[in-house]
N, C-alpha and C positions, 0 to 999 in steps of 0.2 A: 504494500500500500504506500502511496505517495501522499504525505500529509501536507496540505496547503495551509490550513489553519485548523483551529480546534473543531470546527464544524464541517469542513470540506475535506474529503479524501478521494483519491483516484486509485483505481485498480492498476496494477503494473502492466496489464495487457492492453490498456488504453493508449499507452505510449509505445511507439515502435522505434527501434534503434537500427541504424544502418552505419556500418563502419567502412570508411573510405580512406583512400590514400590522401595524406596531407599534401598541400601544395607548398612551394617555397623551398629554400635551401635545406640541406640536411645530408648530403652525400648519398652514397649508395643505399644506406639503410632506409631512406625515405621511399625508395622504389620497391621495397620488398614487404613493408609492413603497413597495414591499414590502421593508423592511429587516430585519424580524424573521426569525429562522431557527428552523425546527423540525427537529431531528434525530430520525430514527426508525431503530430497530435491533431486529430480531426475534431474540431470544435462541435460540429453539429451532432455527431454520433456519440458524444461523450456523456458521462453521467454528471457533468457539472450542473449546478443550478442555473435556471434560465437567466437570472441576473448576470451571472458571470459570462454566459454565452453571448448575450446581447452586448455587453460592454466590451468583450474581446473583439467581436465583429465590428464594432464602431471605432475601435482603437486604430489610430494611424501609426502602425508599426511595420517596419520593413520585414519583420519575421513572420507576419501573418499574410497569407496569400489571399487573393480575391475569392478563391473557392472555399475559404474558411478552414485552412489548415495552418498550424503553427509549425514552422521549420526553423530549427536552431542548429547551426553548424558550429562546432567547436574544434579548433586545432591548435590551441595555445600550448599544450604540453606535448612532450614526446611519448607520454604514457597514455594508452587507450583508456585505462581506468580513470585517470585524472581528468581527461577530456570528457568522459561520461559524467563524472561528478560535477564538473563545471557547467556542462550543458543542462543538467538537471537543476542545478542551482539557479541558472538563468530562467529556466522554465517556471520554477516555483516563484521566483521574484516577479515574473510577468503576471502570473495569476494573482499574487498577493497585491500587486499594484492595482489590479482591476477590482479587488475586493473592497478597497477603501472608497468610501463615498466622498467625492470631491466637495470641498467647502463651497457653499453658495457665495458668490461674490456680491458684496454690497456696493452699490454705486455711491461714490462720494463726490463732493464738490471741492474744488480748490479753495483754500482759505483766501480771505480778502488780502492778507499780507502777501501771499505768494502771487496773487494776480498783479498787485502793484509792482512787485519785484520783477515780474516778467515784462510788464509794460515799460518799466524803467530801463531794463536791459535792451529792449527793442529800440527804445528812443536813443540810447547811447550808441548802439550799433549803427543806427541811421545817421547820427551825427558824424561818426567816424567815417562812414562811406561818403557822406556829402563833402567832407573835407578832402577826400581823395580825388574828387571830380575836377576836371580842368575847367577853369572859369573861362567863359567866352567874353571877349571884348568887342562890343558892338559900337 
């Protein structure tokens, strides 16, 4: 079982793992061993609560495909096991970020003092630029 938080858990078989060869430098060893990990998770067919599913699908994240799958590739370590743990940690962090209800933003007005300061700085900038202009002699 994968524990997301106290109330949400996922079965291990809902997440599929694929081990691929890592890209980048590494000598001959990199051509022989599949150390990179690709975690795949289908949002629609999962046992997640509907709130999690809808928030995940609305999330603008490059790891979520338009078809509703989460793809996390990890190749930071030379060890397949460490890459698997890192990918799982990223996946859990993604799901936990969706679990938090975002704070509702309260619209505020600028203070009178800040408005005056802004207008004063605009006036100062205008004066500076007007001094830079060439004066025409008619």
